[in-house]
Z-matrix of the N, CA and C atoms (Angstrom, degrees):
N
C 1 1.458
C 2 1.561 1 111.49
N 3 1.306 2 117.26 1 126.11
C 4 1.441 3 115.87 2 -177.20
C 5 1.638 4 104.40 3 -97.34
N 6 1.186 5 115.08 4 148.76
C 7 1.400 6 122.46 5 179.84
C 8 1.503 7 112.96 6 -108.11
N 9 1.280 8 127.69 7 135.53
C 10 1.504 9 127.83 8 -170.68
C 11 1.597 10 109.49 9 -70.61
N 12 1.217 11 116.48 10 -39.29
C 13 1.522 12 119.00 11 -173.17
C 14 1.526 13 109.87 12 -123.55
N 15 1.321 14 114.37 13 67.09
C 16 1.517 15 114.29 14 174.04
C 17 1.510 16 111.49 15 -92.90
N 18 1.252 17 111.96 16 152.41
C 19 1.483 18 121.10 17 -178.85
C 20 1.575 19 107.86 18 -125.74
N 21 1.354 20 115.93 19 129.82
C 22 1.437 21 122.99 20 -179.40
C 23 1.572 22 104.58 21 -88.14
N 24 1.422 23 113.57 22 107.10
C 25 1.450 24 118.05 23 -179.40
C 26 1.469 25 110.41 24 -93.37
N 27 1.275 26 117.98 25 -5.81
C 28 1.469 27 120.45 26 178.73
C 29 1.533 28 114.41 27 101.19
N 30 1.210 29 121.55 28 -144.10
C 31 1.510 30 121.66 29 -178.81
C 32 1.477 31 112.01 30 -101.47
N 33 1.339 32 117.51 31 132.39
C 34 1.443 33 126.48 32 177.80
C 35 1.461 34 112.05 33 -75.57
N 36 1.375 35 118.97 34 128.14
C 37 1.470 36 116.34 35 -171.46
C 38 1.633 37 98.94 36 -135.08
N 39 1.308 38 116.63 37 120.92
C 40 1.400 39 123.83 38 178.53
C 41 1.484 40 107.29 39 -65.66
N 42 1.472 41 116.91 40 144.21
C 43 1.472 42 116.95 41 168.61
C 44 1.499 43 102.71 42 -132.69
N 45 1.343 44 111.23 43 172.22
C 46 1.562 45 121.55 44 177.85
C 47 1.688 46 103.50 45 -58.87
N 48 1.257 47 114.21 46 129.47
C 49 1.476 48 115.62 47 175.30
C 50 1.452 49 111.43 48 -48.17
N 51 1.249 50 118.06 49 123.76
C 52 1.441 51 126.66 50 -175.60
C 53 1.557 52 115.03 51 -125.70
N 54 1.242 53 116.87 52 109.87
C 55 1.487 54 123.42 53 -177.25
C 56 1.602 55 106.67 54 -67.32
N 57 1.248 56 113.42 55 140.44
C 58 1.482 57 122.92 56 176.76
C 59 1.627 58 108.44 57 -88.06
N 60 1.336 59 118.37 58 117.87
C 61 1.285 60 118.29 59 -175.98
C 62 1.537 61 113.20 60 -73.59
N 63 1.358 62 115.76 61 143.68
C 64 1.586 63 118.31 62 -176.76
C 65 1.428 64 111.09 63 142.50
N 66 1.160 65 115.43 64 173.61
C 67 1.547 66 123.07 65 171.52
C 68 1.568 67 104.60 66 -117.11
N 69 1.384 68 110.93 67 121.98
C 70 1.443 69 121.68 68 178.65
C 71 1.585 70 114.95 69 -116.60
N 72 1.308 71 113.81 70 31.68
C 73 1.476 72 115.23 71 -172.67
C 74 1.550 73 108.54 72 -97.76
N 75 1.260 74 122.83 73 -9.30
C 76 1.450 75 118.64 74 -175.78
C 77 1.522 76 114.86 75 -71.03
N 78 1.383 77 115.34 76 160.06
C 79 1.389 78 117.94 77 177.26
C 80 1.518 79 107.95 78 -79.80
N 81 1.343 80 120.09 79 148.63
C 82 1.506 81 121.36 80 178.59
C 83 1.568 82 106.36 81 107.13
N 84 1.373 83 112.99 82 -166.03
C 85 1.521 84 122.65 83 -171.28
C 86 1.518 85 101.28 84 -106.68
N 87 1.340 86 113.04 85 136.74
C 88 1.549 87 121.87 86 169.55
C 89 1.504 88 104.55 87 -131.66
N 90 1.286 89 109.50 88 135.59
C 91 1.512 90 126.15 89 171.89
C 92 1.472 91 112.53 90 -77.63
N 93 1.425 92 120.02 91 117.22
C 94 1.400 93 117.62 92 -172.93
C 95 1.580 94 108.23 93 -116.65
N 96 1.365 95 116.09 94 131.49
C 97 1.357 96 124.46 95 -175.58
C 98 1.517 97 110.07 96 -101.67
N 99 1.320 98 116.72 97 138.13
C 100 1.628 99 118.52 98 176.95
C 101 1.541 100 99.98 99 -122.30
N 102 1.206 101 123.70 100 16.74
C 103 1.591 102 124.86 101 -178.02
C 104 1.456 103 110.97 102 -50.69
N 105 1.382 104 119.22 103 -35.71
C 106 1.364 105 121.34 104 -176.35
C 107 1.446 106 122.39 105 -81.52
N 108 1.422 107 112.72 106 -10.14
C 109 1.420 108 122.05 107 -174.79
C 110 1.530 109 113.54 108 -121.56
N 111 1.337 110 119.44 109 -8.57
C 112 1.510 111 121.42 110 177.03
C 113 1.472 112 110.85 111 -104.65
N 114 1.330 113 121.99 112 157.56
C 115 1.458 114 124.10 113 179.98
C 116 1.639 115 102.80 114 -81.70
N 117 1.391 116 113.40 115 149.83
C 118 1.372 117 119.69 116 172.37
C 119 1.590 118 110.95 117 -52.12
N 120 1.329 119 110.88 118 141.77
C 121 1.445 120 111.47 119 175.77
C 122 1.670 121 110.70 120 95.36
N 123 1.341 122 114.25 121 -6.90
C 124 1.494 123 116.97 122 -178.55
C 125 1.567 124 106.73 123 -73.88
N 126 1.457 125 109.38 124 130.25
C 127 1.374 126 119.22 125 -174.40
C 128 1.606 127 109.73 126 -100.70
N 129 1.373 128 117.89 127 -24.09
C 130 1.504 129 117.50 128 179.40
C 131 1.543 130 101.79 129 -163.07
N 132 1.257 131 110.57 130 163.80
C 133 1.546 132 123.71 131 -179.88
C 134 1.414 133 112.18 132 -128.51
N 135 1.297 134 122.45 133 161.62
C 136 1.340 135 133.11 134 170.63
C 137 1.482 136 103.42 135 -107.90
N 138 1.390 137 114.24 136 118.38
C 139 1.478 138 126.41 137 -169.89
C 140 1.458 139 109.87 138 -114.89
N 141 1.379 140 121.59 139 126.23
C 142 1.428 141 123.03 140 165.79
C 143 1.572 142 107.91 141 -92.05
N 144 1.388 143 116.81 142 131.69
C 145 1.365 144 118.99 143 179.15
C 146 1.539 145 103.89 144 -114.26
N 147 1.337 146 118.68 145 137.24
C 148 1.419 147 122.91 146 175.29
C 149 1.621 148 108.22 147 -131.09
N 150 1.369 149 111.91 148 122.52
C 151 1.528 150 114.13 149 -175.94
C 152 1.470 151 107.37 150 -120.25
N 153 1.398 152 117.59 151 158.85
C 154 1.408 153 123.61 152 -178.72
C 155 1.581 154 105.69 153 -154.72
N 156 1.303 155 119.67 154 123.69
C 157 1.388 156 118.33 155 176.65
C 158 1.550 157 105.23 156 -147.52
N 159 1.300 158 111.54 157 148.49
C 160 1.468 159 120.90 158 172.48
C 161 1.572 160 118.88 159 -62.10
N 162 1.290 161 108.52 160 -18.53
C 163 1.540 162 117.04 161 -176.43
C 164 1.473 163 104.80 162 -116.97
N 165 1.383 164 117.40 163 126.06
C 166 1.437 165 126.07 164 178.10
C 167 1.561 166 106.04 165 -65.72
N 168 1.291 167 121.57 166 143.22
C 169 1.465 168 122.88 167 170.72
C 170 1.546 169 113.37 168 101.27
N 171 1.225 170 117.34 169 -12.77
C 172 1.568 171 114.99 170 173.63
C 173 1.513 172 108.78 171 -65.69
N 174 1.330 173 109.11 172 132.57
C 175 1.653 174 114.70 173 -176.21
C 176 1.527 175 111.27 174 -110.79
N 177 1.186 176 117.42 175 139.32
C 178 1.368 177 130.56 176 166.73
C 179 1.582 178 109.58 177 -106.46
N 180 1.359 179 114.46 178 130.80
C 181 1.481 180 117.25 179 -179.98
C 182 1.682 181 102.09 180 -123.28
N 183 1.382 182 109.44 181 140.98
C 184 1.498 183 119.33 182 171.54
C 185 1.534 184 103.71 183 -110.70
N 186 1.397 185 112.67 184 131.68
C 187 1.462 186 122.53 185 -178.08
C 188 1.498 187 109.02 186 -139.36
N 189 1.462 188 110.69 187 155.99
C 190 1.478 189 115.60 188 170.42
C 191 1.566 190 106.84 189 -67.29
N 192 1.289 191 118.64 190 153.67
C 193 1.412 192 126.21 191 177.97
C 194 1.496 193 113.19 192 -43.12
N 195 1.323 194 120.81 193 118.31
C 196 1.458 195 127.29 194 175.67
C 197 1.485 196 113.36 195 70.26
N 198 1.306 197 118.27 196 14.31
C 199 1.543 198 120.62 197 175.98
C 200 1.464 199 106.85 198 -86.57
N 201 1.323 200 112.02 199 160.23
C 202 1.398 201 117.78 200 171.42
C 203 1.431 202 111.17 201 -111.35
N 204 1.483 203 118.86 202 -0.88
C 205 1.445 204 124.18 203 176.26
C 206 1.474 205 108.71 204 -98.45
N 207 1.370 206 114.78 205 131.37
C 208 1.436 207 119.48 206 -175.48
C 209 1.515 208 104.89 207 -93.25
N 210 1.457 209 115.13 208 140.78
C 211 1.405 210 124.72 209 171.46
C 212 1.468 211 114.24 210 -90.69
N 213 1.427 212 113.92 211 -13.98
C 214 1.412 213 119.61 212 -179.91
C 215 1.612 214 104.86 213 -152.98
N 216 1.385 215 120.53 214 138.44
C 217 1.435 216 128.71 215 168.90
C 218 1.442 217 105.22 216 -129.25
N 219 1.338 218 123.10 217 119.24
C 220 1.434 219 129.09 218 170.74
C 221 1.574 220 107.60 219 -120.87
N 222 1.270 221 114.58 220 141.53
C 223 1.517 222 121.32 221 178.99
C 224 1.368 223 110.17 222 -123.79
N 225 1.408 224 114.35 223 153.50
C 226 1.409 225 122.18 224 167.38
C 227 1.593 226 106.95 225 -71.31
N 228 1.365 227 117.64 226 114.47
C 229 1.430 228 114.26 227 -175.78
C 230 1.341 229 119.22 228 -95.87
N 231 1.437 230 115.70 229 -19.41
C 232 1.439 231 124.48 230 179.86
C 233 1.626 232 104.15 231 -137.95
N 234 1.294 233 121.05 232 122.19
C 235 1.467 234 117.13 233 178.96
C 236 1.546 235 116.50 234 -50.51
N 237 1.297 236 117.32 235 129.57
C 238 1.486 237 124.43 236 177.69
C 239 1.484 238 121.01 237 79.11
N 240 1.443 239 110.75 238 8.59
C 241 1.408 240 116.78 239 -178.23
C 242 1.545 241 106.62 240 -116.18
N 243 1.418 242 123.59 241 137.07
C 244 1.340 243 128.50 242 179.96
C 245 1.617 244 109.09 243 -69.81
N 246 1.432 245 111.49 244 140.12
C 247 1.385 246 117.27 245 174.83
C 248 1.528 247 104.93 246 -127.05
N 249 1.314 248 117.07 247 134.80
C 250 1.470 249 120.78 248 -169.20
C 251 1.465 250 108.51 249 -132.51
N 252 1.419 251 118.25 250 137.36
C 253 1.357 252 126.56 251 178.98
C 254 1.618 253 108.90 252 -138.33
N 255 1.347 254 115.76 253 168.80
C 256 1.514 255 113.00 254 177.78
C 257 1.539 256 102.12 255 -139.51
N 258 1.258 257 116.38 256 148.99
C 259 1.560 258 123.74 257 175.81
C 260 1.459 259 111.95 258 -153.29
N 261 1.298 260 115.39 259 156.08
C 262 1.509 261 125.16 260 168.82
C 263 1.510 262 106.48 261 -95.93
N 264 1.413 263 112.02 262 128.40
C 265 1.419 264 117.43 263 -177.12
C 266 1.449 265 108.95 264 -131.19
N 267 1.261 266 120.87 265 133.61
C 268 1.515 267 131.04 266 179.47
C 269 1.584 268 104.78 267 -73.12
N 270 1.492 269 109.57 268 137.38
C 271 1.400 270 114.34 269 170.73
C 272 1.480 271 115.67 270 -97.80
N 273 1.144 272 118.50 271 166.88
C 274 1.532 273 118.87 272 171.44
C 275 1.473 274 109.13 273 -95.56
N 276 1.285 275 121.58 274 -171.66
C 277 1.432 276 126.29 275 -173.50
C 278 1.523 277 115.21 276 -72.94
N 279 1.366 278 111.19 277 -15.49
C 280 1.478 279 115.28 278 176.17
C 281 1.665 280 108.70 279 -104.07
N 282 1.312 281 114.64 280 16.83
C 283 1.474 282 118.68 281 176.68
C 284 1.519 283 116.67 282 64.88
N 285 1.339 284 114.13 283 39.60
C 286 1.493 285 118.14 284 -177.77
C 287 1.461 286 109.76 285 -126.40
N 288 1.363 287 113.29 286 165.15
C 289 1.406 288 131.07 287 175.77
C 290 1.400 289 109.92 288 -146.68
N 291 1.484 290 121.26 289 164.37
C 292 1.389 291 122.66 290 177.31
C 293 1.630 292 111.69 291 -108.61
N 294 1.303 293 109.67 292 150.26
C 295 1.500 294 120.11 293 173.55
C 296 1.518 295 101.94 294 -118.80
N 297 1.357 296 114.37 295 131.38
C 298 1.542 297 120.60 296 171.92
C 299 1.491 298 110.80 297 -124.37
N 300 1.266 299 116.92 298 127.10
C 301 1.414 300 122.31 299 173.36
C 302 1.553 301 110.88 300 -114.24
N 303 1.363 302 113.67 301 143.43
C 304 1.443 303 116.12 302 -178.37
C 305 1.529 304 110.37 303 -86.48
N 306 1.174 305 121.36 304 -15.05
C 307 1.404 306 130.59 305 172.04
C 308 1.570 307 113.04 306 -152.87
N 309 1.395 308 119.54 307 167.55
C 310 1.393 309 123.02 308 174.63
C 311 1.474 310 113.30 309 -59.60
N 312 1.270 311 120.96 310 132.80
C 313 1.503 312 125.27 311 171.49
C 314 1.521 313 111.61 312 -96.32
N 315 1.313 314 114.25 313 155.30
C 316 1.480 315 116.65 314 172.06
C 317 1.528 316 112.64 315 -73.13
N 318 1.457 317 111.63 316 -34.65
C 319 1.419 318 115.97 317 178.13
C 320 1.497 319 109.99 318 -157.70
N 321 1.270 320 119.16 319 142.71
C 322 1.500 321 122.54 320 174.64
C 323 1.642 322 104.74 321 -141.69
N 324 1.341 323 111.46 322 122.45
C 325 1.481 324 112.66 323 171.38
C 326 1.509 325 113.75 324 -117.20
N 327 1.435 326 112.92 325 137.30
C 328 1.383 327 116.89 326 -173.05
C 329 1.663 328 103.29 327 -118.73
N 330 1.325 329 113.37 328 125.67
C 331 1.440 330 118.22 329 -177.30
C 332 1.566 331 110.97 330 -126.33
N 333 1.220 332 114.33 331 130.31
C 334 1.520 333 119.51 332 178.29
C 335 1.431 334 111.04 333 -93.14
N 336 1.411 335 119.48 334 118.52
C 337 1.454 336 120.84 335 -172.25
C 338 1.604 337 111.30 336 -112.16
N 339 1.318 338 119.77 337 -13.85
C 340 1.310 339 121.33 338 179.81
C 341 1.710 340 110.90 339 -158.27
N 342 1.310 341 119.11 340 154.32
C 343 1.460 342 119.48 341 174.28
C 344 1.472 343 108.23 342 -128.63
N 345 1.343 344 115.80 343 151.90
C 346 1.436 345 124.96 344 173.62
C 347 1.521 346 111.14 345 -103.20
N 348 1.345 347 117.33 346 118.35
C 349 1.441 348 116.46 347 179.69
C 350 1.509 349 109.52 348 -124.44
């Protein structure tokens, strides 16, 4: 199957799972930098997202920087229980991407597991 808008990100290389430092629980959009944990020339990352909230239905979206289109949406499905997903997300030239939450979360963890060089 051919995809209309494919991007060549290079070769995927696994790395030791590395948590991204910061607080990502606020409602709204936050720009997230991975510049200190990825090698120079990284075009995209594989990201594991773990969310937890007391209220079911709270949604976390991962987007390319300044995009309104989500590459991943993960929701708290049951209050107080972790929900986890994984996605490949393209980085901009500053090694950043956006996280957008529709409401405040109790906990959000972002872990880089691979890079595309």
